[in-house]
VEXVEXMI-942618 format. One line per field, with one value per residue (C-alpha): y, z, x; residue in three letters; residue number from 1. Coordinates in pm, 1 decimal, always signed. Last residue first. Example, Ala and Ser with C-alpha at 12.3 -4.5 7.8 and 13.67 -1.06 7.14 Angstrom:
2
v = -106.0/-450.0
w = +714.0/+780.0
u = +1367.0/+1230.0
rest = SER/ALA
nr = 2/1
//
This chain:
458
v = -6819.5/-6674.0/-6528.7/-6870.2/-7034.5/-6762.4/-6808.4/-7186.2/-7150.0/-6906.6/-7140.1/-7439.7/-7245.7/-7138.4/-7495.7/-7620.1/-7337.6/-7408.3/-7777.8/-7683.1/-7439.8/-7717.5/-7984.4/-7753.2/-7503.7/-7167.7/-6852.5/-6983.7/-7122.2/-6783.8/-6703.0/-6487.7/-6123.7/-6041.6/-6394.5/-6510.5/-6239.4/-6281.5/-6660.0/-6637.3/-6392.6/-6619.3/-6929.4/-6764.8/-6625.7/-6966.8/-7135.8/-6858.4/-6891.8/-7267.6/-7202.6/-6961.9/-7206.9/-7491.8/-7278.7/-7310.7/-6973.5/-6780.3/-6452.5/-6432.5/-6384.4/-6032.0/-5937.4/-6292.8/-6258.7/-5916.2/-6049.0/-6345.2/-6121.2/-5875.6/-6149.8/-6306.9/-5967.0/-5898.8/-6220.7/-6134.6/-5772.2/-5882.3/-6006.1/-5671.9/-5477.0/-5705.7/-5647.1/-5272.8/-5271.1/-5437.4/-5751.4/-5952.3/-5784.7/-5693.9/-6061.1/-6183.4/-5931.5/-6045.7/-6408.3/-6380.3/-6621.6/-6321.1/-6354.3/-6640.0/-6414.0/-6036.7/-5842.4/-5715.5/-5877.7/-6127.9/-6229.7/-6257.6/-6492.7/-6705.4/-6741.0/-6815.5/-7110.3/-7150.3/-7135.8/-7511.7/-7540.1/-7204.2/-6910.7/-6622.2/-6755.7/-6876.1/-7127.9/-7417.8/-7309.0/-7146.9/-6870.9/-6557.5/-6350.7/-6483.0/-6140.8/-5904.8/-5629.1/-5493.3/-5314.8/-4999.8/-4973.7/-5102.4/-4851.2/-4570.2/-4629.8/-4771.0/-4576.9/-4584.2/-4947.6/-5051.0/-4873.2/-5046.6/-5379.4/-5304.7/-5196.9/-5512.5/-5740.2/-5600.2/-5829.5/-6121.9/-6119.7/-5934.9/-6048.3/-6334.8/-6380.3/-6591.1/-6634.3/-6579.9/-6199.2/-6217.6/-5977.8/-6241.9/-6491.1/-6231.5/-6097.0/-6446.8/-6543.7/-6228.7/-6289.9/-6649.2/-6563.7/-6292.9/-6524.4/-6805.4/-7130.5/-7418.5/-7704.2/-7917.1/-8046.7/-7961.1/-7674.2/-7631.9/-7253.9/-7256.2/-7123.4/-7333.0/-7662.2/-7598.9/-7777.5/-7513.4/-7226.9/-7410.7/-7480.6/-7120.5/-6971.2/-7206.3/-7128.1/-6754.1/-6787.0/-7016.6/-6800.7/-6473.5/-6670.2/-6859.7/-6532.0/-6374.2/-6665.5/-6637.6/-6261.9/-6310.6/-6562.6/-6315.1/-6035.4/-6219.9/-6307.2/-6038.5/-6300.7/-6070.5/-5852.4/-6121.1/-6375.6/-6143.4/-6026.4/-6383.9/-6494.6/-6213.4/-6307.1/-6671.2/-6570.2/-6410.6/-6744.7/-6926.8/-6662.0/-6638.4/-7002.6/-7043.7/-6835.6/-7097.3/-7366.9/-7685.2/-7920.1/-8113.0/-7785.5/-7710.3/-8054.9/-8043.7/-7708.1/-7842.0/-8144.8/-7930.4/-7723.3/-8045.6/-8156.8/-7823.4/-7876.8/-8221.8/-8052.9/-7899.1/-7557.1/-7479.0/-7123.3/-7055.9/-7406.6/-7330.5/-7019.3/-7223.9/-7487.3/-7223.1/-7052.6/-7378.1/-7502.8/-7174.7/-7160.3/-7524.8/-7570.3/-7235.1/-7280.4/-7637.8/-7549.5/-7314.1/-7617.1/-7724.1/-8022.0/-8364.4/-8261.4/-8365.1/-8691.1/-8500.7/-8213.7/-8418.1/-8140.3/-7887.3/-8098.1/-8224.9/-8596.5/-8831.1/-9151.8/-9092.1/-8730.6/-8840.8/-9082.4/-8807.4/-8569.0/-8834.3/-8887.0/-8516.1/-8534.5/-8788.1/-8533.4/-8294.4/-8567.6/-8652.5/-8292.1/-8281.9/-8607.3/-8462.1/-8163.7/-8405.9/-8585.4/-8254.4/-8199.1/-8548.7/-8467.9/-8141.7/-8306.6/-8217.2/-8005.7/-7830.7/-7450.4/-7357.4/-7652.5/-7580.2/-7205.0/-7251.8/-7499.5/-7263.6/-6982.5/-7201.0/-7270.6/-6906.9/-6807.8/-7061.5/-7054.3/-6679.3/-6709.3/-7001.9/-6821.8/-6497.8/-6692.3/-6835.9/-6487.8/-6366.6/-6171.0/-5790.7/-5711.3/-5952.9/-5670.8/-5510.7/-5825.7/-5879.1/-5613.9/-5808.0/-6134.0/-5946.7/-5780.8/-6123.7/-6253.6/-5940.4/-6013.4/-6366.1/-6278.3/-6438.1/-6631.0/-6536.4/-6815.0/-6843.9/-7064.9/-7369.6/-7664.1/-7496.8/-7324.9/-7638.7/-7850.0/-7590.6/-7600.6/-7980.0/-7993.2/-7739.9/-7944.5/-8265.0/-8093.6/-7961.1/-8291.2/-8526.1/-8222.0/-8189.9/-8561.7/-8538.9/-8251.9/-8432.7/-8754.1/-9055.5/-9212.5/-9312.0/-8975.2/-8800.4/-9032.5/-8952.1/-8581.4/-8620.1/-8814.4/-8526.9/-8510.2/-8881.6/-8821.4/-8527.5/-8739.6/-9016.2/-8768.1/-8640.4/-8999.1/-9072.7/-8752.3/-8832.3/-9196.1/-9098.3/-9148.4/-9400.6/-9403.1/-9729.1/-9614.3/-9304.3/-9500.7/-9715.0/-9404.3/-9236.5/-9552.6/-9565.3/-9195.8/-9243.0/-9491.3/-9196.3/-9132.5/-9442.2/-9216.4/-9131.2/-9428.8/-9232.0/-9016.1/-8679.6/-8540.4/-8172.9
w = +198.3/+38.8/-242.1/-315.9/-342.0/-576.2/-801.4/-787.2/-917.6/-1187.2/-1300.8/-1307.2/-1505.0/-1754.5/-1790.7/-1851.4/-2093.6/-2287.4/-2316.9/-2449.5/-2698.6/-2837.3/-2848.4/-3019.8/-2893.6/-3065.4/-2977.8/-3001.2/-3353.4/-3479.9/-3725.1/-3791.2/-3689.7/-3380.5/-3288.3/-3314.6/-3075.8/-2823.1/-2813.5/-2796.7/-2503.8/-2325.2/-2375.2/-2255.9/-1948.2/-1873.8/-1880.4/-1668.0/-1423.9/-1406.8/-1324.5/-1047.1/-895.5/-911.2/-722.6/-831.9/-1009.0/-687.3/-852.5/-1021.2/-689.1/-695.9/-1056.2/-1145.6/-978.2/-1129.7/-1478.2/-1434.8/-1331.5/-1613.3/-1877.0/-1751.4/-1748.8/-2094.6/-2229.5/-2110.4/-2208.9/-2570.5/-2569.2/-2448.0/-2695.3/-2981.5/-2908.2/-2892.6/-3207.8/-3414.2/-3352.9/-3675.3/-3877.8/-3563.2/-3462.2/-3792.7/-3762.7/-3406.1/-3507.4/-3839.4/-4057.2/-4269.8/-4422.6/-4642.0/-4833.3/-4808.3/-5088.2/-4844.1/-4956.3/-5221.3/-5047.7/-4713.2/-4867.6/-5037.3/-4718.1/-4499.6/-4717.4/-5028.0/-5064.8/-5082.8/-4711.7/-4542.0/-4561.8/-4646.2/-4504.0/-4188.6/-4015.3/-4202.3/-4037.1/-4112.7/-3859.0/-4038.3/-3986.9/-3631.9/-3494.2/-3788.2/-3966.5/-3668.9/-3350.1/-3330.4/-3684.4/-3832.9/-3624.0/-3754.2/-4106.9/-4357.3/-4550.8/-4272.1/-4203.3/-4559.4/-4536.4/-4202.9/-4379.3/-4609.4/-4318.5/-4124.9/-4423.1/-4537.8/-4356.9/-4362.9/-4741.5/-4970.1/-5331.6/-5311.0/-5684.2/-5714.0/-5373.9/-5444.6/-5416.4/-5094.1/-4905.1/-4652.3/-4919.7/-5136.3/-4840.9/-4720.9/-5070.9/-5101.9/-4759.6/-4843.3/-5189.6/-5045.1/-4766.1/-5001.1/-4820.0/-5068.4/-5015.1/-4703.3/-4769.7/-5123.3/-5323.9/-5513.7/-5491.2/-5112.5/-4860.7/-4952.2/-4894.9/-4519.7/-4393.7/-4525.0/-4374.0/-4041.0/-4020.1/-4090.5/-3856.5/-3575.3/-3623.1/-3627.2/-3300.6/-3122.3/-3108.8/-3000.3/-2783.6/-2597.9/-2536.6/-2399.3/-2161.9/-2038.4/-1992.2/-1787.5/-1569.4/-1510.0/-1439.6/-1140.0/-1169.8/-1166.3/-1242.7/-1408.9/-1626.9/-1726.2/-1793.0/-2017.6/-2204.6/-2261.1/-2372.9/-2630.0/-2733.5/-2791.2/-2963.3/-3245.2/-3336.7/-3329.1/-3508.9/-3828.3/-3938.4/-3749.0/-4010.8/-4279.5/-4117.1/-4314.9/-4048.6/-4049.5/-3955.8/-3673.5/-3516.4/-3545.1/-3363.8/-3089.0/-3040.9/-3023.4/-2748.2/-2564.7/-2586.2/-2431.7/-2153.9/-2080.6/-2014.5/-1695.3/-1642.3/-1391.0/-1455.1/-1798.8/-1898.0/-1780.6/-2000.2/-2299.9/-2238.8/-2250.4/-2556.7/-2753.5/-2654.9/-2742.3/-3077.9/-3176.0/-3063.2/-3199.8/-3532.8/-3577.5/-3475.0/-3772.5/-3999.9/-3933.5/-4176.1/-4016.8/-3653.1/-3322.3/-3417.8/-3550.0/-3759.4/-4071.0/-4331.2/-4379.8/-4556.8/-4496.2/-4571.6/-4645.9/-4453.3/-4271.8/-4204.2/-4054.4/-3819.5/-3708.7/-3653.9/-3457.8/-3242.0/-3160.8/-3100.4/-2821.8/-2639.9/-2619.0/-2477.2/-2232.1/-2109.2/-2070.9/-1874.1/-1644.9/-1579.2/-1512.0/-1252.7/-1085.8/-1060.8/-916.2/-636.3/-558.7/-527.3/-794.1/-721.1/-1057.1/-1030.3/-1258.5/-1496.2/-1541.7/-1588.7/-1832.9/-2041.7/-2034.2/-2148.1/-2434.8/-2542.5/-2518.9/-2861.9/-3062.0/-2813.0/-2854.9/-3234.1/-3237.0/-2997.2/-3194.6/-3515.6/-3361.4/-3261.6/-3618.3/-3856.6/-3898.1/-3574.0/-3398.5/-3424.7/-3113.0/-2894.8/-2921.1/-2659.3/-2405.2/-2463.1/-2451.1/-2122.1/-1975.0/-2087.5/-1938.9/-1602.1/-1609.1/-1693.8/-1374.9/-1223.5/-939.1/-914.9/-1101.5/-876.3/-692.5/-819.2/-1110.4/-1229.6/-1193.7/-1368.9/-1646.3/-1712.7/-1712.5/-1949.1/-2182.4/-2182.2/-2239.3/-2540.6/-2690.1/-2692.7/-2861.9/-3049.4/-3237.2/-3315.6/-3455.7/-3680.6/-3801.4/-3889.9/-3808.7/-4105.4/-3975.4/-4089.1/-3851.3/-3565.7/-3634.7/-3609.7/-3281.6/-3111.3/-2885.5/-2773.9/-2688.1/-2458.5/-2295.5/-2248.9/-2094.2/-1848.8/-1745.8/-1695.8/-1470.9/-1275.6/-1208.2/-1121.6/-867.8/-954.2/-913.2/-1246.2/-1444.7/-1675.2/-1762.9/-1872.5/-2101.4/-2247.1/-2306.9/-2467.5/-2698.8/-2795.9/-3052.3/-3230.5/-3347.4/-3633.6/-3796.1/-3903.9/-4181.9/-4376.4/-4425.6/-4683.2/-4703.5/-4985.2/-5072.8
u = +3689.4/+3378.3/+3591.2/+3741.1/+3397.2/+3274.9/+3579.4/+3543.6/+3187.9/+3295.4/+3575.7/+3340.3/+3081.4/+3348.6/+3476.4/+3120.5/+3040.8/+3361.9/+3275.8/+2931.6/+3087.2/+3309.8/+3037.6/+2785.4/+2528.7/+2535.9/+2730.0/+3088.2/+3035.7/+2911.8/+3192.4/+3502.0/+3540.0/+3333.6/+3225.7/+3586.9/+3708.6/+3427.4/+3469.9/+3849.5/+3833.7/+3583.9/+3800.4/+4120.9/+3944.3/+3792.8/+4133.4/+4286.9/+3997.2/+4055.5/+4421.0/+4322.9/+4074.4/+4327.1/+4580.4/+4944.5/+4935.8/+4875.9/+4974.6/+4635.4/+4456.4/+4313.5/+4377.7/+4276.7/+3937.4/+3881.9/+3961.7/+3728.6/+3438.3/+3511.8/+3512.2/+3191.3/+3017.9/+3161.2/+3011.7/+2663.2/+2723.7/+2767.7/+2408.7/+2273.3/+2487.9/+2383.5/+2015.4/+2068.8/+2282.9/+2014.6/+1808.0/+1842.1/+2115.1/+2306.2/+2298.5/+2436.5/+2719.1/+2789.5/+2829.7/+3009.5/+2808.6/+2709.6/+3056.6/+2931.0/+2695.0/+2697.9/+2528.4/+2266.2/+1939.8/+2043.4/+2365.2/+2186.0/+1928.8/+2194.0/+2399.0/+2096.8/+2001.1/+1790.6/+1415.6/+1344.5/+1269.3/+1239.4/+1474.8/+1240.0/+910.2/+1086.2/+859.0/+1022.9/+1343.8/+1677.8/+1735.6/+1854.3/+1535.9/+1502.4/+1418.1/+1373.9/+1560.6/+1749.7/+1640.6/+1853.0/+1984.2/+1660.0/+1462.6/+1684.3/+1551.8/+1804.6/+2069.1/+2327.7/+2235.0/+2319.9/+2655.5/+2720.5/+2671.4/+2963.6/+3183.7/+3096.8/+3157.7/+3491.3/+3738.0/+3495.4/+3477.0/+3238.2/+3256.2/+3007.6/+2949.4/+3266.4/+3438.8/+3807.7/+3813.4/+3610.6/+3837.6/+3946.9/+4054.0/+4224.7/+4426.5/+4519.4/+4635.7/+4844.2/+5000.3/+5091.4/+5225.7/+5449.0/+5569.3/+5669.6/+5747.3/+5758.1/+5513.5/+5505.7/+5153.4/+5046.5/+4904.4/+5233.8/+5204.4/+5195.4/+4944.5/+4640.8/+4824.5/+4870.9/+5183.1/+5422.5/+5225.8/+5186.9/+5561.4/+5663.3/+5402.9/+5497.0/+5867.5/+5792.7/+5595.5/+5844.7/+6156.9/+5996.5/+5753.4/+6026.0/+6208.7/+5889.9/+5834.9/+6194.6/+6163.4/+5846.4/+6029.6/+6312.3/+6061.9/+5920.9/+5547.6/+5281.0/+5015.1/+4762.3/+4981.6/+5229.2/+4952.1/+4753.0/+5064.2/+5183.1/+4838.3/+4835.4/+5189.3/+5097.6/+4771.8/+4972.1/+5132.3/+4793.3/+4587.9/+4792.7/+4800.4/+4473.0/+4291.1/+4354.6/+4146.1/+4212.0/+4067.9/+4397.2/+4565.8/+4320.9/+4350.3/+4729.7/+4736.5/+4507.4/+4732.8/+5046.1/+4886.6/+4793.4/+5155.3/+5253.2/+4999.5/+5142.8/+5476.0/+5336.8/+5498.9/+5222.4/+5105.5/+5253.5/+5147.7/+4793.7/+4800.0/+4916.0/+4649.2/+4374.9/+4525.6/+4549.5/+4204.1/+4033.3/+4213.5/+4163.6/+3802.3/+3685.8/+3864.5/+3742.4/+3386.6/+3368.6/+3392.2/+3033.6/+3039.2/+3037.0/+3045.3/+3200.1/+3378.2/+3676.4/+3547.7/+3469.8/+3461.1/+3745.4/+4008.2/+4362.5/+4406.4/+4116.7/+4195.7/+4527.3/+4437.9/+4105.6/+4282.7/+4521.9/+4229.3/+4035.7/+4344.8/+4346.7/+3971.3/+4024.9/+4241.1/+3946.0/+3723.5/+4000.2/+4009.4/+3631.0/+3643.0/+3908.0/+3679.9/+3394.3/+3609.3/+3685.6/+3312.3/+3278.6/+3520.4/+3340.2/+3000.5/+2741.4/+2436.0/+2415.5/+2400.3/+2690.2/+2650.9/+2280.0/+2326.2/+2615.5/+2414.7/+2116.1/+2347.0/+2469.1/+2113.5/+2001.6/+2129.3/+1930.8/+1644.6/+1607.2/+1596.5/+1352.6/+1115.4/+1134.8/+1075.5/+758.4/+638.5/+672.2/+896.7/+911.0/+726.0/+961.2/+1215.4/+1061.8/+1106.6/+1483.1/+1561.6/+1351.2/+1541.0/+1872.1/+1777.5/+1696.6/+2036.1/+2191.3/+2031.6/+2171.3/+2532.5/+2663.9/+2372.1/+2140.4/+1887.8/+1559.2/+1349.6/+1480.9/+1277.9/+1102.3/+1420.8/+1633.5/+1369.9/+1343.0/+1717.6/+1730.5/+1430.9/+1595.4/+1916.8/+1718.6/+1552.4/+1877.8/+2066.4/+1818.7/+1686.5/+2012.9/+2019.2/+1666.2/+1769.3/+2083.0/+1896.1/+2111.2/+2290.3/+2633.8/+2764.7/+2525.3/+2631.3/+2995.9/+2916.8/+2729.1/+3008.2/+3110.4/+2746.4/+2756.9/+3054.6/+2876.2/+2562.0/+2772.6/+2921.6/+2579.2/+2461.8/+2759.8/+2708.8/+2344.0/+2417.5/+2681.1/+3045.8/+3327.8/+3513.0/+3514.5/+3235.9/+3435.5/+3740.5/+3526.1/+3357.3/+3694.5/+3834.8/+3527.5/+3539.9/+3817.7/+3590.3/+3377.5/+3618.5/+3466.7/+3179.7/+3425.9/+3288.4/+2967.0/+3144.5/+2971.1/+2760.3/+2778.4
rest = GLN/LYS/LEU/THR/LYS/GLN/LYS/LEU/ARG/MET/ALA/GLU/ALA/LEU/LEU/PHE/MET/ILE/ALA/CYS/SER/ALA/PRO/ASN/LEU/ILE/LEU/ALA/ALA/ASN/ASN/TYR/ILE/ALA/SER/LEU/PHE/ILE/CYS/CYS/VAL/VAL/CYS/ALA/LEU/ALA/VAL/TYR/CYS/MET/GLN/VAL/ALA/ARG/SER/GLY/THR/ASN/ARG/GLY/SER/ARG/ARG/LEU/MET/ARG/TYR/LEU/ALA/ILE/LEU/TRP/SER/MET/TRP/ILE/MET/LEU/TYR/MET/ALA/LEU/GLY/ILE/VAL/GLY/VAL/GLN/ALA/ILE/MET/SER/LEU/PHE/GLY/ILE/SER/MET/ALA/TYR/GLY/ILE/GLY/TRP/ARG/ARG/LEU/ALA/TYR/LYS/GLU/VAL/GLY/GLY/LYS/GLY/ARG/GLY/ILE/ASP/LYS/ASN/TYR/GLY/SER/GLN/VAL/LEU/LEU/GLY/THR/GLY/TYR/GLY/PHE/LEU/LEU/ASN/LEU/THR/PRO/ALA/GLN/SER/LEU/HIS/LYS/GLN/PHE/HIS/GLY/LEU/ALA/GLU/ALA/ARG/GLY/ILE/LYS/ASP/ASP/GLY/ALA/MET/ALA/GLY/SER/ASN/TYR/LYS/ASP/ALA/TYR/ASN/LEU/THR/TYR/GLU/LEU/ASP/PHE/GLU/GLY/TRP/VAL/LYS/ARG/GLU/ARG/ASN/PHE/SER/PRO/HIS/VAL/ARG/VAL/MET/VAL/TYR/PHE/LEU/VAL/PRO/ALA/LEU/ILE/ILE/GLY/VAL/THR/LEU/ASN/ARG/LEU/ILE/ARG/LEU/SER/PRO/VAL/ARG/SER/LEU/ARG/SER/TYR/MET/LEU/PHE/CYS/ILE/PHE/TYR/SER/VAL/PRO/ILE/MET/PHE/VAL/LEU/ALA/ARG/LYS/GLU/GLY/VAL/LEU/GLY/PHE/ILE/ILE/PHE/GLY/VAL/CYS/MET/TRP/LEU/MET/SER/LYS/ARG/ARG/SER/CYS/PHE/TRP/VAL/LEU/LEU/CYS/ALA/THR/PHE/GLY/ALA/LEU/SER/PHE/LEU/THR/THR/ILE/GLY/GLY/ALA/HIS/SER/SER/MET/SER/GLY/ILE/TYR/PRO/GLU/MET/ILE/GLY/VAL/ILE/GLY/PHE/LYS/LEU/VAL/ALA/ALA/PHE/PHE/GLN/SER/VAL/CYS/LEU/TRP/VAL/THR/LEU/ARG/VAL/LEU/LEU/GLN/ARG/GLU/ARG/GLU/PRO/ILE/ARG/ALA/HIS/TYR/PHE/CYS/TYR/PHE/ALA/MET/PHE/ILE/ASN/MET/TYR/GLN/LEU/VAL/PHE/LEU/VAL/TYR/MET/MET/GLY/SER/THR/TYR/PHE/THR/ALA/PRO/VAL/SER/ALA/ILE/MET/PHE/ALA/LEU/MET/TRP/LYS/GLY/GLY/PRO/THR/HIS/LYS/ILE/GLY/GLY/ARG/LEU/VAL/GLN/SER/LEU/TYR/TRP/ALA/ALA/LEU/PRO/LEU/GLU/PHE/LEU/TYR/ARG/LEU/ILE/THR/ALA/ASN/PHE/GLY/ALA/LEU/GLU/ALA/SER/GLY/GLN/GLY/PHE/PHE/ALA/ILE/LEU/VAL/LEU/GLY/LEU/VAL/ARG/THR/THR/ARG/SER/ALA/PRO/GLN/TRP/MET/TRP/TRP/VAL/ALA/VAL/PRO/ILE/LEU/VAL/VAL/GLY/LEU/ILE/SER/LEU/PHE/SER/ASP/TYR/SER/MET
nr = 458/457/456/455/454/453/452/451/450/449/448/447/446/445/444/443/442/441/440/439/438/437/436/435/434/433/432/431/430/429/428/427/426/425/424/423/422/421/420/419/418/417/416/415/414/413/412/411/410/409/408/407/406/405/404/403/402/401/400/399/398/397/396/395/394/393/392/391/390/389/388/387/386/385/384/383/382/381/380/379/378/377/376/375/374/373/372/371/370/369/368/367/366/365/364/363/362/361/360/359/358/357/356/355/354/353/352/351/350/349/348/347/346/345/344/343/342/341/340/339/338/337/336/335/334/333/332/331/330/329/328/327/326/325/324/323/322/321/320/319/318/317/316/315/314/313/312/311/310/309/308/307/306/305/304/303/302/301/300/299/298/297/296/295/294/293/292/291/290/289/288/287/286/285/284/283/282/281/280/279/278/277/276/275/274/273/272/271/270/269/268/267/266/265/264/263/262/261/260/259/258/257/256/255/254/253/252/251/250/249/248/247/246/245/244/243/242/241/240/239/238/237/236/235/234/233/232/231/230/229/228/227/226/225/224/223/222/221/220/219/218/217/216/215/214/213/212/211/210/209/208/207/206/205/204/203/202/201/200/199/198/197/196/195/194/193/192/191/190/189/188/187/186/185/184/183/182/181/180/179/178/177/176/175/174/173/172/171/170/169/168/167/166/165/164/163/162/161/160/159/158/157/156/155/154/153/152/151/150/149/148/147/146/145/144/143/142/141/140/139/138/137/136/135/134/133/132/131/130/129/128/127/126/125/124/123/122/121/120/119/118/117/116/115/114/113/112/111/110/109/108/107/106/105/104/103/102/101/100/99/98/97/96/95/94/93/92/91/90/89/88/87/86/85/84/83/82/81/80/79/78/77/76/75/74/73/72/71/70/69/68/67/66/65/64/63/62/61/60/59/58/57/56/55/54/53/52/51/50/49/48/47/46/45/44/43/42/41/40/39/38/37/36/35/34/33/32/31/30/29/28/27/26/25/24/23/22/21/20/19/18/17/16/15/14/13/12/11/10/9/8/7/6/5/4/3/2/1
//
């Protein structure tokens, strides 16, 4: 598919953010870090403007690796939440290298280690407290800029999956991650602070997802309200009257959100247009066909059936494949991959030929099981679970203090981690690989963990 280079204009939304950032008093290191984050959010616009996508990727991944190595060489490997599980994952991925090669092992580990390196660097970076808060504000403004990019995109090409703000030209999975994690994070902060700006942010994330034509959000967004409500009610232990008010808002708001999102999304009405007729039966039938793969031509296995279908293959395969997978890096597209190299088709075509699963193999945890087995997946999942448990314990201890910045940041991080695990289990792998959305999440998570440690010391 060819992409319209004119849509590189979406990158203009980052200009006000860059101007604002340059006016902020900050050290040279912090200023450069902020400019790199701004540039990273403009990666998609740069691709559309004609820059090579591979070179652009290395322009961000290589400095990240250099930053990580400089921190390790300068201060040694420091204790980091999830660090021991990352090491366990690297070790558990070794046996399956027998089926591929050492180079594919390196590419595989780097692909999934990038976000951990980002977390490590943000967590241990020697940045003054005031400048850290400034970086949090920058992250918020970068998110807001994407709302304007969505509106601009809608005015030019309407509702369609490509052109994910200024962040990417084609990786549509980022839209779901960005919208769902952003919505739930802002919703939890609104529960804590009642700041109206958080509600406007929620609306912005919904608009971004709708313009990005992500069907799953039509169902995920309304349901996520109640999940956030249950999390907040359990952890904050606020008065029952306030809980009742939040529940009442949800009971009224969720159906309204669902109704509006169905009518706005062209796929969910017979007219195939924005604000088409609301037909619940048609909507549910369409969603069922879409998730079951009934609308995907030769690729008959949808996301809803992919794990069960793959489990059948594993049950007939040797035990070693179940435990350690079919090959480390087997689904990494590279010139070093003899099965998915240049001119041999993509990951989707290879997976369809080998297991009968095409597009659904993009589900993060499913792809990982295929490559490094249940042991490798278990080690990687424990990285996320260790973050989740740490945040949960912090909020169980201090969640009632909803006015605290540390507590609010922990709620934000908790929402993001839950969304990442959920989407990686049933939807895609956008949360597991380095992109603007996952990078922003790693920064907010690192900041929450750092504030958590600081609060415990006090």
